[in-house]
N, CA, C and O atoms as a GROMACS GRO file, in nm:
protein
  372
    1MET      N    1   7.157  10.831  -2.932
    1MET     CA    2   7.173  10.918  -2.788
    1MET      C    3   7.118  10.877  -2.702
    1MET      O    4   7.169  10.900  -2.593
    2ALA      N    5   6.928  10.760  -2.707
    2ALA     CA    6   6.868  10.737  -2.559
    2ALA      C    7   6.928  10.652  -2.502
    2ALA      O    8   6.902  10.628  -2.384
    3GLU      N    9   7.030  10.578  -2.575
    3GLU     CA   10   7.070  10.439  -2.519
    3GLU      C   11   7.187  10.505  -2.392
    3GLU      O   12   7.205  10.440  -2.290
    4GLN      N   13   7.277  10.671  -2.420
    4GLN     CA   14   7.342  10.671  -2.416
    4GLN      C   15   7.294  10.741  -2.227
    4GLN      O   16   7.362  10.722  -2.127
    5SER      N   17   7.156  10.822  -2.234
    5SER     CA   18   7.037  10.882  -2.112
    5SER      C   19   7.046  10.758  -2.012
    5SER      O   20   7.079  10.751  -1.893
    6THR      N   21   6.993  10.634  -2.135
    6THR     CA   22   6.989  10.525  -2.045
    6THR      C   23   7.096  10.496  -1.918
    6THR      O   24   7.078  10.486  -1.796
    7HIS      N   25   7.194  10.491  -1.988
    7HIS     CA   26   7.269  10.459  -1.917
    7HIS      C   27   7.345  10.536  -1.780
    7HIS      O   28   7.386  10.494  -1.671
    8ALA      N   29   7.341  10.670  -1.847
    8ALA     CA   30   7.345  10.760  -1.768
    8ALA      C   31   7.243  10.751  -1.605
    8ALA      O   32   7.268  10.770  -1.486
    9LYS      N   33   7.134  10.716  -1.676
    9LYS     CA   34   7.033  10.733  -1.533
    9LYS      C   35   7.082  10.600  -1.460
    9LYS      O   36   7.133  10.614  -1.349
   10ALA      N   37   7.071  10.480  -1.514
   10ALA     CA   38   7.098  10.372  -1.467
   10ALA      C   39   7.226  10.392  -1.366
   10ALA      O   40   7.208  10.363  -1.247
   11ALA      N   41   7.365  10.444  -1.411
   11ALA     CA   42   7.448  10.480  -1.328
   11ALA      C   43   7.458  10.566  -1.214
   11ALA      O   44   7.541  10.564  -1.124
   12GLU      N   45   7.335  10.658  -1.236
   12GLU     CA   46   7.282  10.777  -1.128
   12GLU      C   47   7.222  10.711  -1.003
   12GLU      O   48   7.233  10.744  -0.884
   13ASP      N   49   7.145  10.594  -1.069
   13ASP     CA   50   7.047  10.542  -0.975
   13ASP      C   51   7.124  10.433  -0.895
   13ASP      O   52   7.076  10.396  -0.788
   14GLY      N   53   7.237  10.382  -0.939
   14GLY     CA   54   7.324  10.274  -0.896
   14GLY      C   55   7.401  10.371  -0.778
   14GLY      O   56   7.410  10.333  -0.662
   15ALA      N   57   7.435  10.455  -0.809
   15ALA     CA   58   7.541  10.575  -0.719
   15ALA      C   59   7.425  10.619  -0.622
   15ALA      O   60   7.455  10.626  -0.503
   16GLY      N   61   7.330  10.642  -0.649
   16GLY     CA   62   7.242  10.697  -0.512
   16GLY      C   63   7.210  10.574  -0.415
   16GLY      O   64   7.200  10.590  -0.293
   17TYR      N   65   7.199  10.472  -0.466
   17TYR     CA   66   7.133  10.380  -0.402
   17TYR      C   67   7.254  10.344  -0.315
   17TYR      O   68   7.232  10.329  -0.195
   18TRP      N   69   7.400  10.326  -0.367
   18TRP     CA   70   7.518  10.294  -0.278
   18TRP      C   71   7.537  10.407  -0.215
   18TRP      O   72   7.603  10.389  -0.113
   19ALA      N   73   7.506  10.518  -0.232
   19ALA     CA   74   7.514  10.629  -0.132
   19ALA      C   75   7.397  10.616  -0.005
   19ALA      O   76   7.417  10.657   0.109
   20ALA      N   77   7.262  10.543  -0.055
   20ALA     CA   78   7.174  10.569   0.084
   20ALA      C   79   7.235  10.378   0.140
   20ALA      O   80   7.226  10.342   0.258
   21ASN      N   81   7.261  10.334   0.088
   21ASN     CA   82   7.296  10.172   0.150
   21ASN      C   83   7.426  10.243   0.228
   21ASN      O   84   7.375  10.241   0.340
   22VAL      N   85   7.526  10.290   0.245
   22VAL     CA   86   7.614  10.313   0.283
   22VAL      C   87   7.582  10.444   0.388
   22VAL      O   88   7.657  10.464   0.483
   23ARG      N   89   7.487  10.513   0.366
   23ARG     CA   90   7.480  10.615   0.492
   23ARG      C   91   7.387  10.516   0.612
   23ARG      O   92   7.383  10.538   0.733
   24ILE      N   93   7.315  10.398   0.535
   24ILE     CA   94   7.217  10.300   0.666
   24ILE      C   95   7.299  10.289   0.761
   24ILE      O   96   7.289  10.328   0.877
   25ILE      N   97   7.446  10.194   0.669
   25ILE     CA   98   7.552  10.115   0.718
   25ILE      C   99   7.631  10.238   0.806
   25ILE      O  100   7.610  10.212   0.925
   26VAL      N  101   7.671  10.299   0.801
   26VAL     CA  102   7.742  10.396   0.874
   26VAL      C  103   7.654  10.437   0.994
   26VAL      O  104   7.702  10.415   1.105
   27ILE      N  105   7.516  10.502   0.986
   27ILE     CA  106   7.425  10.531   1.073
   27ILE      C  107   7.437  10.449   1.201
   27ILE      O  108   7.452  10.487   1.317
   28SER      N  109   7.424  10.304   1.140
   28SER     CA  110   7.381  10.131   1.196
   28SER      C  111   7.510  10.135   1.311
   28SER      O  112   7.492  10.109   1.430
   29LEU      N  113   7.664  10.178   1.244
   29LEU     CA  114   7.731  10.129   1.297
   29LEU      C  115   7.759  10.237   1.421
   29LEU      O  116   7.739  10.190   1.533
   30ILE      N  117   7.791  10.335   1.417
   30ILE     CA  118   7.779  10.446   1.462
   30ILE      C  119   7.684  10.442   1.644
   30ILE      O  120   7.714  10.473   1.759
   31ILE      N  121   7.568  10.389   1.576
   31ILE     CA  122   7.492  10.349   1.743
   31ILE      C  123   7.508  10.242   1.792
   31ILE      O  124   7.479  10.224   1.911
   32TRP      N  125   7.560  10.139   1.712
   32TRP     CA  126   7.628  10.036   1.773
   32TRP      C  127   7.749  10.064   1.838
   32TRP      O  128   7.790   9.990   1.927
   33ALA      N  129   7.793  10.136   1.811
   33ALA     CA  130   7.948  10.209   1.894
   33ALA      C  131   7.909  10.284   2.022
   33ALA      O  132   7.963  10.272   2.132
   34LEU      N  133   7.838  10.338   1.998
   34LEU     CA  134   7.764  10.430   2.112
   34LEU      C  135   7.710  10.344   2.217
   34LEU      O  136   7.707  10.366   2.338
   35VAL      N  137   7.666  10.235   2.149
   35VAL     CA  138   7.585  10.137   2.273
   35VAL      C  139   7.673  10.072   2.349
   35VAL      O  140   7.696  10.093   2.468
   36SER      N  141   7.735   9.974   2.260
   36SER     CA  142   7.793   9.865   2.336
   36SER      C  143   7.962   9.965   2.395
   36SER      O  144   8.002   9.973   2.511
   37PHE      N  145   8.018  10.018   2.291
   37PHE     CA  146   8.133  10.083   2.369
   37PHE      C  147   8.115  10.186   2.465
   37PHE      O  148   8.158  10.194   2.580
   38GLY      N  149   8.033  10.276   2.389
   38GLY     CA  150   8.015  10.401   2.475
   38GLY      C  151   7.957  10.368   2.588
   38GLY      O  152   8.030  10.358   2.686
   39PHE      N  153   7.793  10.341   2.602
   39PHE     CA  154   7.740  10.329   2.719
   39PHE      C  155   7.798  10.198   2.809
   39PHE      O  156   7.812  10.189   2.931
   40GLY      N  157   7.818  10.128   2.732
   40GLY     CA  158   7.888   9.965   2.828
   40GLY      C  159   7.983   9.993   2.887
   40GLY      O  160   7.987   9.949   3.002
   41ILE      N  161   8.128  10.097   2.827
   41ILE     CA  162   8.212  10.112   2.900
   41ILE      C  163   8.293  10.255   2.951
   41ILE      O  164   8.362  10.281   3.050
   42LEU      N  165   8.246  10.340   2.822
   42LEU     CA  166   8.350  10.468   2.850
   42LEU      C  167   8.212  10.555   2.950
   42LEU      O  168   8.246  10.632   3.040
   43LEU      N  169   8.107  10.538   2.930
   43LEU     CA  170   7.983  10.618   3.006
   43LEU      C  171   7.953  10.537   3.140
   43LEU      O  172   7.882  10.596   3.222
   44ARG      N  173   8.000  10.406   3.173
   44ARG     CA  174   7.919  10.331   3.242
   44ARG      C  175   7.958  10.408   3.406
   44ARG      O  176   7.882  10.349   3.483
   45PRO      N  177   8.015  10.479   3.462
   45PRO     CA  178   8.037  10.578   3.581
   45PRO      C  179   7.894  10.616   3.607
   45PRO      O  180   7.813  10.579   3.692
   46MET      N  181   7.888  10.736   3.470
   46MET     CA  182   7.777  10.813   3.464
   46MET      C  183   7.645  10.783   3.465
   46MET      O  184   7.565  10.872   3.496
   47LEU      N  185   7.598  10.651   3.433
   47LEU     CA  186   7.530  10.550   3.441
   47LEU      C  187   7.471  10.490   3.523
   47LEU      O  188   7.354  10.451   3.517
   48SER      N  189   7.581  10.471   3.649
   48SER     CA  190   7.583  10.433   3.757
   48SER      C  191   7.446  10.456   3.856
   48SER      O  192   7.398  10.374   3.933
   49GLY      N  193   7.398  10.592   3.830
   49GLY     CA  194   7.304  10.585   3.936
   49GLY      C  195   7.153  10.546   3.892
   49GLY      O  196   7.059  10.545   3.971
   50PHE      N  197   7.144  10.508   3.732
   50PHE     CA  198   7.033  10.436   3.715
   50PHE      C  199   7.056  10.316   3.776
   50PHE      O  200   7.168  10.272   3.798
   51ALA      N  201   6.956  10.263   3.803
   51ALA     CA  202   6.876  10.125   3.817
   51ALA      C  203   6.794  10.042   3.681
   51ALA      O  204   6.696  10.089   3.624
   52VAL      N  205   6.844   9.941   3.654
   52VAL     CA  206   6.759   9.854   3.540
   52VAL      C  207   6.778   9.728   3.621
   52VAL      O  208   6.882   9.704   3.682
   53GLY      N  209   6.653   9.635   3.618
   53GLY     CA  210   6.624   9.480   3.661
   53GLY      C  211   6.751   9.439   3.734
   53GLY      O  212   6.833   9.360   3.687
   54GLY      N  213   6.761   9.493   3.841
   54GLY     CA  214   6.837   9.523   4.000
   54GLY      C  215   6.967   9.537   3.975
   54GLY      O  216   7.031   9.477   4.061
   55THR      N  217   7.060   9.606   3.868
   55THR     CA  218   7.168   9.625   3.848
   55THR      C  219   7.186   9.797   3.804
   55THR      O  220   7.092   9.871   3.779
   56ASP      N  221   7.322   9.832   3.802
   56ASP     CA  222   7.342   9.952   3.739
   56ASP      C  223   7.312   9.970   3.557
   56ASP      O  224   7.346   9.872   3.491
   57LEU      N  225   7.253  10.085   3.482
   57LEU     CA  226   7.243  10.085   3.372
   57LEU      C  227   7.355  10.025   3.265
   57LEU      O  228   7.334   9.966   3.160
   58GLY      N  229   7.488  10.064   3.332
   58GLY     CA  230   7.615  10.081   3.248
   58GLY      C  231   7.623   9.936   3.286
   58GLY      O  232   7.553   9.916   3.187
   59PHE      N  233   7.638   9.846   3.322
   59PHE     CA  234   7.614   9.714   3.363
   59PHE      C  235   7.538   9.638   3.258
   59PHE      O  236   7.579   9.556   3.176
   60TRP      N  237   7.440   9.675   3.276
   60TRP     CA  238   7.318   9.655   3.217
   60TRP      C  239   7.376   9.633   3.058
   60TRP      O  240   7.386   9.520   3.009
   61PHE      N  241   7.415   9.766   2.982
   61PHE     CA  242   7.427   9.789   2.875
   61PHE      C  243   7.530   9.673   2.822
   61PHE      O  244   7.503   9.589   2.735
   62ALA      N  245   7.627   9.683   2.876
   62ALA     CA  246   7.745   9.586   2.875
   62ALA      C  247   7.730   9.431   2.857
   62ALA      O  248   7.789   9.348   2.787
   63GLN      N  249   7.616   9.425   2.959
   63GLN     CA  250   7.596   9.251   2.898
   63GLN      C  251   7.475   9.218   2.861
   63GLN      O  252   7.443   9.100   2.880
   64GLN      N  253   7.370   9.316   2.797
   64GLN     CA  254   7.266   9.296   2.770
   64GLN      C  255   7.178   9.394   2.687
   64GLN      O  256   7.091   9.345   2.615
   65GLY      N  257   7.194   9.528   2.694
   65GLY     CA  258   7.151   9.595   2.614
   65GLY      C  259   7.219   9.654   2.511
   65GLY      O  260   7.175   9.750   2.447
   66SER      N  261   7.353   9.584   2.487
   66SER     CA  262   7.406   9.567   2.364
   66SER      C  263   7.371   9.505   2.261
   66SER      O  264   7.342   9.549   2.149
   67ILE      N  265   7.374   9.351   2.316
   67ILE     CA  266   7.321   9.272   2.247
   67ILE      C  267   7.167   9.310   2.168
   67ILE      O  268   7.150   9.346   2.052
   68LEU      N  269   7.073   9.289   2.267
   68LEU     CA  270   6.930   9.378   2.267
   68LEU      C  271   6.917   9.509   2.077
   68LEU      O  272   6.855   9.492   1.972
   69VAL      N  273   6.980   9.587   2.111
   69VAL     CA  274   7.094   9.702   2.049
   69VAL      C  275   7.103   9.655   1.927
   69VAL      O  276   7.025   9.702   1.844
   70PHE      N  277   7.211   9.538   1.882
   70PHE     CA  278   7.240   9.512   1.808
   70PHE      C  279   7.157   9.394   1.693
   70PHE      O  280   7.171   9.370   1.573
   71LEU      N  281   7.068   9.341   1.800
   71LEU     CA  282   6.957   9.291   1.688
   71LEU      C  283   6.846   9.370   1.649
   71LEU      O  284   6.775   9.350   1.551
   72ALA      N  285   6.837   9.462   1.730
   72ALA     CA  286   6.748   9.543   1.670
   72ALA      C  287   6.763   9.650   1.517
   72ALA      O  288   6.699   9.678   1.415
   73LEU      N  289   6.924   9.688   1.604
   73LEU     CA  290   6.995   9.738   1.453
   73LEU      C  291   6.958   9.660   1.339
   73LEU      O  292   6.898   9.717   1.249
   74ILE      N  293   6.996   9.488   1.323
   74ILE     CA  294   6.970   9.406   1.207
   74ILE      C  295   6.849   9.403   1.184
   74ILE      O  296   6.846   9.429   1.064
   75PHE      N  297   6.725   9.388   1.224
   75PHE     CA  298   6.622   9.408   1.174
   75PHE      C  299   6.603   9.505   1.097
   75PHE      O  300   6.559   9.498   0.982
   76PHE      N  301   6.661   9.668   1.199
   76PHE     CA  302   6.639   9.774   1.112
   76PHE      C  303   6.681   9.782   1.000
   76PHE      O  304   6.620   9.844   0.912
   77TYR      N  305   6.806   9.714   0.977
   77TYR     CA  306   6.871   9.697   0.834
   77TYR      C  307   6.807   9.674   0.730
   77TYR      O  308   6.770   9.754   0.644
   78ALA      N  309   6.789   9.529   0.739
   78ALA     CA  310   6.713   9.441   0.686
   78ALA      C  311   6.565   9.495   0.653
   78ALA      O  312   6.527   9.479   0.537
   79TRP      N  313   6.488   9.550   0.734
   79TRP     CA  314   6.349   9.624   0.717
   79TRP      C  315   6.389   9.750   0.603
   79TRP      O  316   6.334   9.751   0.493
   80ARG      N  317   6.501   9.867   0.647
   80ARG     CA  318   6.503   9.964   0.536
   80ARG      C  319   6.601   9.946   0.414
   80ARG      O  320   6.633  10.033   0.333
   81MET      N  321   6.648   9.794   0.418
   81MET     CA  322   6.680   9.795   0.273
   81MET      C  323   6.611   9.741   0.194
   81MET      O  324   6.619   9.757   0.072
   82ASN      N  325   6.526   9.660   0.257
   82ASN     CA  326   6.371   9.626   0.161
   82ASN      C  327   6.340   9.734   0.103
   82ASN      O  328   6.361   9.752  -0.017
   83LYS      N  329   6.286   9.822   0.181
   83LYS     CA  330   6.220   9.953   0.174
   83LYS      C  331   6.306  10.046   0.040
   83LYS      O  332   6.244  10.091  -0.056
   84LEU      N  333   6.446  10.060   0.056
   84LEU     CA  334   6.527  10.112  -0.034
   84LEU      C  335   6.555  10.050  -0.181
   84LEU      O  336   6.562  10.114  -0.286
   85ASP      N  337   6.570   9.886  -0.159
   85ASP     CA  338   6.532   9.793  -0.258
   85ASP      C  339   6.415   9.844  -0.362
   85ASP      O  340   6.422   9.848  -0.485
   86ARG      N  341   6.307   9.883  -0.278
   86ARG     CA  342   6.188   9.880  -0.366
   86ARG      C  343   6.183  10.007  -0.424
   86ARG      O  344   6.136  10.033  -0.535
   87GLU      N  345   6.248  10.109  -0.322
   87GLU     CA  346   6.257  10.241  -0.467
   87GLU      C  347   6.323  10.241  -0.563
   87GLU      O  348   6.292  10.268  -0.680
   88TYR      N  349   6.423  10.209  -0.515
   88TYR     CA  350   6.560  10.190  -0.666
   88TYR      C  351   6.502  10.030  -0.788
   88TYR      O  352   6.568  10.000  -0.888
   89GLY      N  353   6.386   9.959  -0.749
   89GLY     CA  354   6.363   9.892  -0.823
   89GLY      C  355   6.472   9.751  -0.864
   89GLY      O  356   6.488   9.690  -0.970
   90VAL      N  357   6.534   9.734  -0.735
   90VAL     CA  358   6.612   9.631  -0.729
   90VAL      C  359   6.573   9.539  -0.618
   90VAL      O  360   6.666   9.486  -0.558
   91GLU      N  361   6.440   9.510  -0.578
   91GLU     CA  362   6.398   9.400  -0.484
   91GLU      C  363   6.408   9.280  -0.520
   91GLU      O  364   6.415   9.248  -0.639
   92GLU      N  365   6.409   9.211  -0.440
   92GLU     CA  366   6.417   9.027  -0.501
   92GLU      C  367   6.283   8.977  -0.510
   92GLU      O  368   6.201   9.056  -0.462
   93ASP      N  369   6.244   8.894  -0.546
   93ASP     CA  370   6.112   8.872  -0.583
   93ASP      C  371   6.064   8.744  -0.508
   93ASP      O  372   5.949   8.703  -0.524
   0.00000   0.00000   0.00000
């Protein structure tokens, strides 16, 4: 009986872990799409009135901003997954 409850708890923990993992991935992908495609292409005319580094903000996002946000998302994902791994007891040594 105790073995069955242990398996059920492990399956529940695994499902919670993967649900949290997928949620982090989806949020990161939405931010990435918004910054790279949204700010760099779709919203560029609206952002042209703001100057950054001698050029308009839309062009800056298309050329540099989306890359910087992507790098920030990589570090955020690694940090958040390490924290999530510790919460669920699956961290690497």
